[in-house]
N, C-alpha and C positions, 0 to 999 in steps of 0.2 A: 890690354884686355884680358891676357890670361891670369894676371894677379888679381884683377878686379872679379873675375869668375871665381877664383879660390875663396876670396873673402866672402861673396854670395853664398858659395855652397857650405861655408862652415856653420853648420846646424841651422842652414835656411835663414839667416839674418844678417844684416850689414848695420852693426851700430857704429855711431861715429867716433865714441870713445876707443872702440876696439881697434880700428883701421887708422884713426888718426887723421881722416881726411873727409872734407864735406863733398863727397861725390853723389850725393842724392840729390836729384831734381826736385827742389821744394814745390814747385808749383804741382807737379805730379802727386807728391805726398799730400800736399794740402787738399786736392781735389778728391782723393780717396778719404781723407778726414771728414770732407764735407758728406761724402755718399754714408759713411758709417754713421752719420747722424740719424740717418732714417731707419731706424729698428723699432721693435717692438709694437706698442699700439699708437704711438705717436707718429703717423705717416705723413703729417702735413706740417711743414715747418717754414717759418719766414726767414728772412736774411739774418733778422736780429736774434732770434732764436739759435740759428745755425751759427752764428758769430758766438754767442754765450757759450754754446757747447764746444766749440772747435777752439776757443781762444784766439780767434782771427779778427782782424779789423774788418768792420762791417763792409767796407769798400772792397777789401779782397774778397770777401765771401761774395758780394754782388757779382763781381766778375767771373768768379768761379761757378756760380750758379747759372749765369747767362750762358757760359759756354758749356757747362754740362746739359742745359736745355736744348741748346743747338745740336748737341751731339744725341739727344735722345735719352740720356742717362736720367734726367729729370724732366717733369711736365710742370708747367706753371699753371696756377689755378687764378684766373683773374678774379673770381667772386671774392675768393678767401685771400687773395694776394699772398699765397703761400704756394710752396712747391712739394711735390710728391714724387716718389721713384718713377721713372719713365720706362717706355716699352722696349727700349734697347738693354737697360739693365736687367729687366725680367726676362728678356730673350736670351741673354748671355747666360744667367743663372740656370734656366730651365734647361739650355743645352747639355750644361755641366751635369745636371741631376738626371740625365736620361739612364744612366748604366746604373742601375741599383744593387745589381747581384751581389757585390762584395759588402755592400752596406746592410744588405738583408741578413748575411751571414753574421756580420758584426752584431747586429741587433739581437739575433737568435742567441748568441754567447751572452750578450748583456742580460737576456731574459732569463738565462739559466740561473743567473746570480740573483736577480729580482725574484724569482720564483722560492728563492730560500732566505732571503733577507728583506725586511720591510722597509726598504728605501728606494731612492732613484737611483739607478746606475746609468752612469753616462760616458760617452766617447768623444772626447773633445779635442778640438785643434786650436793651436795658438793665432791670435790676431792681434799683433801689437801689444798692448797692455792688457788685453783680455783673452778668454778661452771660449770658444764657441761650441755648443753641442751638436755634433754633427749626426749622432744618434744617441737615443736614450732608452731605458726600459724601466718599468715601474711595477712594484708589486702591488696587488689588488688591495692590500691593506696598508699601502703606505702612507704615511701622514707627514706634514710638515714641510715638504719639498716638492715643488711642482715645476721643475725646469723641464724643456722640451727643446725638440729640435729648432736650431736657429738662435736659442737662448744665450745670452752673453753673460759671462761670470767673471768677475775681478780676478786678476792674478795674483793681487797683492794680499789677499784674506782668505783663500780658499785652498783646500787640501790639494786640489787639482793644480793650481798656481804654484803651491809651495813644491809640489812634485816636479813640474816642468822646470822651474827655475834651478831646482837642486840638480836635475838631471843635464843641465847644459855645462860645457866647459866653464871652468871658473871665471877665465877673462870674459867670456861672452856674457855669462850671467851677470857679473859685476857691472859690465857696460850697460845691460839692460836696465839694472834697477837704477844706475846714475842717471840714465835717461828718464826714468820715472820720476826721480826725485827733481828734474827739471821741468817736465811737461806736467805731472800730477803731484805737486808737493803735498806732503802731509799723508799721502796714501801709500808711500813706500816703505814707511817706517818699520811697519810690522814685518813685512817680508826681509827687510834688511837686517833686522834684530835675529831673525831666525835662520837666515840663510845657511849658516856653517853648521848649526845643529841638524838642519834638514839634509845637507849633504852628507853628513856623516851617518844619519839614520838611513839615508837611501843606501849609501855604499854597504852598510851593515846588514841591512834587513830587506832592501829591493822595494820598500814603499815608505810613503809619508802620510802623517795624519795632520789634520786640523780639528782642534777641539774647541768649538764655540767661536772661531775667529771670524767667520762669516756671519753667522747669528749665534746667540747664547744657547738655541734650541737645537742647534744641529752641530754634530759630530761627522767628520768625513775622513775618508782614506782612499789615497790614490796611487797608481802604479804608472810611471812613464814608459813608453814603448817606442823605440826607434821606428821611424818611418822611412823605408827606403825612396818612397815617392816623392817626399818633401824634403828629405835630408834633415830632419829635425826630429823632435819628439812629440808624439801625441801622448795622451792620458786616459786610461781608464780611471774613473772616480765614483765613488758611491757617497750620498748623504744619508744620515740616519737620525732620528731623534735622540738627543742626548740623554733623555731620561730613560730610554730603553738601552742605550748602547754608551756606557762610559767607557774611558779610557782602557780598562782593562779588557772589557768584551771587544772592542775595537782590535787590540792586539791579538787576542786569543782566537776570536770567532771569525771576524770580518777580513783580516789581513790575509789568511791563507787562502780564502776563495778569491781575493782580489788577485793575488799573485798568480793563481791558476788561470784567472781570467787575462791577466796581462800576457801570460805565456801563449795562450790560445789566440789571442789578438795578434800577437808578434808573429805568430807561424802563419796567419791569414794574410798579414802584411807583406812579409817575406817572400810568399807565395805568388803576390798578385803582381802582374806586369802592368806597368805605366801607373796612370792616375787611379786614385780610389773611386772617382766617377766614370772611369771609362766602361764600355760595354763589351768585354772581350769572354765572358762566360757562357758556356753552353747552359742552355735552359733544361734542366731535367729535375724529378723530384730528390728533395733533400731529405735523407732519413735523420730525424733528430729525436733521440729518446727523452721523454719526460721524466721526472724525478719520482713520479708516483705508480707509473705504469710502462707498459711496453708500447704505447701508442705512438704511432710514426706520424710526425707533422710533415707535410706536404708543402712546397711552395714553388711556383713556376720559375723564381728567381735564383736557379742554382748553378752548380759550377763545377769544374774541375779542381778548384782550389780546395775543396773539402777533402779529397783524397790526399792531397799533399799535406794539409794542415794536420792530418792523422798520422803522417809519417814521422817516426822517431826522428827528433831533431833538436838541436839545442834553440833554446828561445832567444831571440835577439833583444835581450832586456839589458837595463843597466847593470843587473846582478852579474850578468852573463861576462861583464868586462870584455866586450869583444872588440875594444879599440875604437868604436865609434864615439865615445864620449869624448 
């Protein structure tokens, strides 16, 4: 039990290649794969569509959807002969989203950067081979990129994915890429070819870039941040039009602001107790200075973390080399 816990705590993941053991309960893993299919605008799916997305036999999918429906995680729609997310799944996610104070602080930090750069700034967390936007902010004049809370982006072709995988211990990162090659053949090639360069750039500069890898029109810059809550890395990322921000501007103008954002978010996460979603913060006005004047923005969702975040302290980032890599 102790050794299994140690493996699970190693940067928040258990890769079969890393441990050399098949101690993941496959039916549980597959059930979550089924639930992951219900995202975006396609809320209604049949067994055949789920089977195609998951790469699982239709008979297996049929048993899983039946069980998930009995549990309330899915609902069957007889008229459409399809499924959609059920009340139990909604209730579970809603209960997790009650405490938003820390997330509001994160959003304010993202907006600070978005007010200065015409792009979409995001705070993303890993979910198997993807990253999910937990919070985002967008400049009023942002063009070309319209991700929002809950959006999923590929780990294999984005600056955020490059930063996340580069921050992982080499054995963990290599095991994850090997699993990608088995599960999503063809998608992991770009990430694998860049991983050593990404690791080196992250060690030397503290951030990673992606130049037209997700879209030829988008350049990105991302900073990984250690999360004590989840024992793995989360990522602050920004996407900008490549026509406006070429590689030189990305390194010179964007990277310094993203490094400051990473340090600020790292301080917030370091000062937070428990889960990002928990509700432990006192409600009182939060002063945040805008860039153009001394106007104070107030929000009811504030905290004692703000004072802690402003105390002089070393940011828990990859660049700090604090031993958590």
